[in-house]
KOLPA-966893 format. One record per residue: residue in one letter; x, y, z of N, C-alpha, C in turn. Coordinates in steps of 0.05 Angstrom, whole numbers, plus 5000, padded with zeros to 4 digits. Layout:
% residues N
aXYZXYZXYZ...
***
This chain:
% residues 165
m189985395736191685545718194085365712s194785355687196985185678199685305685d201785135686204485245691205285445670e204385395645205085575623203885855628q201385855637200086115643201486255666i202286105686203686215709206286335700y207786195683210286295673209886555656e207686565641207086805626206687045644l205187005666204787215686207487295699l209087095706211687155719213487305700d213287255674214887395654213987685653q211387745655210388015654211288185678v211888045700212788195724215788145729f217188045709220088005710220987825732l219487605737220287405756220787125744k220287095719220486835706223286715709d225386885703228086785705228786705734k227786865753228286805781227086525788v224586485780223286235787224586005773l225486035748226885825733229485755746s230685945761233285885774232885755802l230485735812229985615838230285315836p230985175858231484885858229184725847e226684795855224384645846222484815830r223485025818221985215802219385295815l217085245803214585335814213885195841n215084965846214484815870216384885893t218185075889220085155910218585315932m218985235957217785365980219185635983v217585845985218686115990217486226016g218886416028217886536052219486456076e218086446099219386396125221086146126k219985926115221385666116222685586090g222685776071223785706044225685926035i225885946009227586145996226586426003k228386596010227586876016227387035990l225287205988224987385966225587665975s226687835958227088115965224388255966g224388505976221988655976220788705948g222588765929221688805902220588555890e221788325895220788065885218088005897r217688065923215088015935212988195923q213688445917211688625904211088525876r212988445861212488345834210788085835l211287915855209587675858206687755864a206287955881203588055887202288155862f203788295844202588385819201788155802a203387945801202587705786199987585796r199687575822197187475834194887645826i195187905827192988095820192288045791m194288015774193787975745192287715740a192987515756191687245752188787255761q188187405782185487415793183487565776q184487775762182787935744180188035758r180488165780178188275795177088515781e174688585787173388825777174389085791l175189055816176289275832178889185844v180989345840183589285851184589535867i185389495892186389715908189389665911l190989855903193889835905194890055924d196089975946196990165966200090175965e201190385955204090415951205190165938p204190095915204889835903207689805891v209090025887211690005875213890115893s213390125919215390245937217990095937a218089845931220589695931221689635903l220589765883221489715856223189945846d225089885828226690095815224890225794n225590465785223890615767223390485741i225290345730224890215704222889985706t223189815727221289595731218489705738e218489915754215990045762214390125737h215690265718214290365694213290135677k214889935674214089705657211689555669i211889505695209689365708207089535708m207389795714204989965715203789995687d205390005666204190005639202589755634t203589525643202189275640199589275656i199789355681197389365699195289555688l196089795681194189985670192789885645d194389755628193189645603191389405609m192289235627190688995633188089055647f188089275663185689345679184289595668k184689655643183589905632180489915633e179189685632176289675633175289615662k176989625681176289565709176989805726t176389785752176890005770179489945786l181390135784183790125799183790365818l184190315844184490525864187390505873i188990715867191790715874192390925895i193590835917194591025937197591045933a198591285928201391315922202491585930h204991595936206391845942207991925918r208891735902210591805878208691885856l208892135848207092255828207392135800d209892075793210391975767208891705763f208491565784207091315784204191345776v202891565782199991595776199591785752r201591825737201492015714199291945694h198791685690196991605668194291505678v193591565703190891485712188891695703d186291615704184191795694183692035712r183891985738183292195757184992165782i185992385792187592395816186092555837l185892445861184892595884187292675900l187692935903190093035917189293075947v190592935965189992945993192193076008r191393266026193293406043192193416071d193693326090192793326118190093186122g189692966107187292806110184792916095a185093126080182793236065183493256035v181493206018181893235989181993535984v184193635972184493915967184293985937d184393775920183993825891183693555878d182693565853182493315838182493385808g183293195792183393235763185493045751t185993085726188092925712190793025721f192892885715195592965721196193235709e195493265683196093515669194493755681y191993705688190293915700191594005726l192293815743193393885769196094025766l197693935747200294065743199894355734q197794415720197194685711195794865731h194094735748192294895765192594865795s194194685804194394635833197294705842l197494915858200094995868201294775886y199594645902200594425919201694195902f200294115881201193905863203793985850q203994235840206394335828208794315847e208294385872210294375893211294085896l209393905898210093615902211593515878w210693585854211993495829214893605827d215193855833217893975832219793845851r218793795875220493655896221193375887e219293225876219792955867221892955845k221593135826223593145804226293215814r226493405832229093485844230393245858e228893105875229892885889230692655871s229192615850229792405830232392465816r232692715807235192795793237592775812l237292855837239592835855240292545861y238192385864238692095869240291975847y239392015822240791895800243592015795l243792275799246392405797248392275816v247592255841249392135861249891845855r247791695848248091405843249991355819l249591505798251291465774254091565778n254491795790257091915793258691795816e257391705837258891615860258591315865g256891185849256590895852255090805877i253390975888251890905912249790695904q249690485919247790265913245390275932k244090495935241790535952239290525935s237290375943234790385928232890585940g231290705924229290895934230391185931p228591375935229391655932230991745956i232591955951234092085973232392305984h231692306009230092516021231692746030r234092696040235892906049238692856036l239793066025242393036013243893296017a246293276028247993516031250193496011l250493705995252693715976254693915988l257093825993259193996005261294065984f261794315982263794405963266194525977n268594475967270994585979271494875970
***
């Protein structure tokens, strides 16, 4: 694979500028004995590897856990488009992340309790509706707190106490 092709992949996962800023660019050692990458950067690098390999079957286990929502959506749009004729198996807790897949298997306590499209489950599965409502509430609270109070925490807020005088 040429450097140009690698830079194209890095651009698709929003790492091109990072790599261009490294002392030896593509030849910079990263990891334990080199430059440290954040969790999100490591996940984006893993996506670039997946995209370069073009496998027929790709298994993604919580693939966006270290990414912000904007980057998550952009990368997932790219992945879903790039692998639309291939098989993607995605294990995820964030429902918004699997909104555009063909089929969702809803697992509760280790057993499949329902399956269907996102829209079908939202209309017909009480458990899915419960999960979706909780995710949306947590997401709104997280951004409300982050925007209004300047909290620099990544990821959803699982517990939040609002105290009023």
